[in-house]
C-alpha positions in Angstrom: 120.3 142.5 96.4 120.7 138.8 97.7 120.7 136.3 94.8 119.4 132.8 95.2 122.7 131.2 94.1 124.4 133.1 97.2 122.1 130.8 99.4 123.5 127.7 98.3 125.9 126.4 101.1 126.8 123.2 99.8 125.7 120.3 97.4 124.6 116.6 97.4 127.4 114.1 97.3 125.4 110.9 98.2 121.9 110.0 97.9 121.3 106.4 98.1 117.8 104.7 97.5 115.3 104.4 99.9 115.7 101.3 101.7 113.5 99.1 104.2 113.6 95.9 106.0 116.4 94.5 103.7 119.0 97.2 104.8 121.3 95.2 107.3 120.6 93.4 110.7 119.0 96.5 112.1 116.4 96.9 109.2 115.6 100.6 110.1 114.8 102.7 107.3 117.4 104.1 105.1 116.6 107.3 104.0 119.3 110.0 104.1 121.8 112.1 101.9 125.3 113.5 102.6 125.9 117.2 101.9 129.3 118.7 101.4 129.0 122.1 103.2 131.2 125.0 101.4 133.1 126.3 104.3 133.8 129.4 102.9 130.1 130.4 103.2 130.3 129.8 107.0 131.6 132.0 109.6 134.2 130.3 111.6 134.0 133.3 114.2 130.4 132.0 115.4 130.5 128.3 114.5 128.3 126.7 117.1 128.4 123.0 115.9 125.3 120.8 115.9 122.5 122.3 118.4 119.1 122.7 118.4 117.5 126.4 118.9 115.0 126.4 121.8 113.5 129.5 120.6 110.9 131.4 122.5 107.6 129.2 121.6 107.8 127.6 125.2 109.2 129.2 128.5 111.7 127.8 130.3 109.5 126.9 133.1 107.3 124.8 130.7 110.2 123.1 129.1 111.8 122.2 132.4 108.6 120.9 133.7 107.7 118.8 130.5 111.4 117.3 130.4 112.9 115.7 133.6 116.6 116.3 134.3 116.5 119.2 131.7 118.7 122.1 132.3 117.9 125.1 130.2 120.9 126.7 128.3 121.7 130.2 128.8 121.9 130.8 125.2 118.9 129.0 124.4 121.0 126.4 122.3 120.7 122.6 123.1 124.1 121.1 122.1 124.2 117.7 120.7 126.1 115.6 123.3 126.4 111.8 122.9 124.0 109.3 121.4 121.0 107.6 122.9 122.0 103.6 123.0 119.3 100.9 122.6 119.5 100.1 126.1 118.8 103.6 127.3 115.8 103.6 125.3 114.4 100.4 126.4 115.5 101.2 130.1 114.3 104.8 130.8 116.1 106.5 133.6 113.2 105.5 136.7 113.6 109.2 137.8 112.4 110.3 134.4 108.7 109.9 134.3 106.0 111.1 132.2 102.3 112.5 132.7 101.0 109.3 134.1 104.0 108.7 136.3 105.8 106.1 134.3 109.5 106.1 133.3 110.0 107.5 129.8 112.6 109.6 127.8 111.2 113.1 126.6 112.9 114.2 123.4 112.8 117.5 121.4 113.1 118.4 117.7 112.9 121.6 115.6 111.5 120.9 112.3 110.5 122.9 109.4 106.6 122.5 109.6 105.9 122.4 113.4 109.2 124.2 114.7 110.0 122.9 118.5 108.1 120.0 119.7 108.5 117.7 122.7 107.3 114.0 122.8 107.7 110.9 124.3 110.0 108.1 123.2 108.5 104.8 122.9 110.9 102.5 125.0 110.2 99.5 122.5 113.0 99.9 120.0 111.3 98.0 116.9 108.2 99.3 115.5 107.1 98.0 112.2 105.3 100.2 109.8 104.3 100.3 105.9 105.9 103.4 104.9 104.1 104.0 101.4 100.8 102.5 100.1 102.5 102.1 96.7 105.1 99.5 98.3 102.7 96.8 98.8 104.3 94.5 101.6 107.3 96.5 102.2 108.1 97.4 105.8 110.8 98.9 108.2 111.8 99.1 111.7 111.6 102.6 113.5 112.0 104.1 116.8 108.8 105.7 117.6 107.9 109.0 119.4 104.3 109.4 120.8 102.8 113.0 121.6 104.0 114.3 125.0 100.4 113.8 126.4 97.2 112.9 124.8 96.3 116.6 124.6 99.6 118.3 123.4 99.1 117.7 119.8 101.5 115.9 117.2 105.1 115.7 117.6 105.7 116.3 113.9 103.8 116.9 110.4 104.7 116.9 107.0 107.8 118.9 106.3 109.6 117.8 109.5 111.6 115.0 107.6 115.1 115.0 108.6 115.1 117.0 111.9 117.3 115.6 114.4 115.5 114.2 117.5 117.4 114.6 120.8 116.8 113.9 124.5 116.6 116.4 127.0 120.7 116.5 127.5 121.5 116.7 123.8 122.0 112.9 123.3 121.0 112.1 119.7 118.2 109.6 119.3 118.0 109.7 115.2 116.8 111.5 112.4 113.0 111.9 111.6 111.7 109.9 108.7 107.9 110.1 108.6 104.9 109.7 110.7 101.4 108.0 110.7 98.1 107.6 112.9 98.0 111.1 113.3 94.7 112.7 114.8 93.6 115.1 117.4 94.5 112.7 120.2 97.1 110.2 118.8 100.1 110.4 116.6 103.4 108.5 115.7 106.6 109.9 114.3 109.2 107.6 113.3 112.8 108.1 113.8 115.9 105.9 112.3 118.4 105.6 115.1 121.6 107.5 114.6 123.7 104.4 115.4 122.0 102.9 112.4 122.8 105.8 110.2 126.2 106.4 111.4 126.9 102.6 110.3 125.3 103.0 106.9 127.7 106.0 106.2 130.4 104.0 107.3 129.6 101.5 104.3 130.0 104.4 101.8 133.2 105.3 103.2 132.1 108.3 105.3 133.3 108.7 109.0 130.8 111.2 110.1 131.3 113.6 113.3 127.9 114.5 114.4 129.9 116.7 117.2 131.6 118.8 115.0 134.0 121.9 116.6 135.5 124.7 114.7 138.9 123.6 114.6 138.0 120.3 113.0 135.6 122.2 110.1 137.9 125.2 109.2 141.6 123.7 108.9 
């Protein structure tokens, strides 16, 4: 019988305190942890790196219709490829339009609570929010993701925190940190930009590789 201790594949080596507006010039929410993975518990022969499993919730036809320029991978794994820059957030490809015909960047995530969802990236990068009612006067900068349409439902829910958010080509936007304003017709999901998180890691002495290959993971 599989024992619970055999399911542990690593341990936390860094978990800095939650940081809000006071964290650096970018002022995004600092909410992350670094986990050292025990490579002896990972099968090097089928290591695929970082990718989102597109699963079977939505058909190929639906996903390609919802996400302009999206090429559905044959293995249903959307591999991470590059980072979405601030300029790309603020100036979406004019050929990529939303349900209203306006240029936008459609993004995906797979979370523990809501599984695979597609949303619309807000092209204004700096969004202020109050993360916790108990922290009076504390705010943070965020990237906001809105629902795909007014009828498509929330992009995320409680339990999805920590999920990676990527665009249709696999470019990483950031890590999901929370949400607010959920209702039947409106929802906001908050994301800390990946460039900010990578800079945070460097300050702690970690030079993260978010595009790992087997040769680098299993020496």
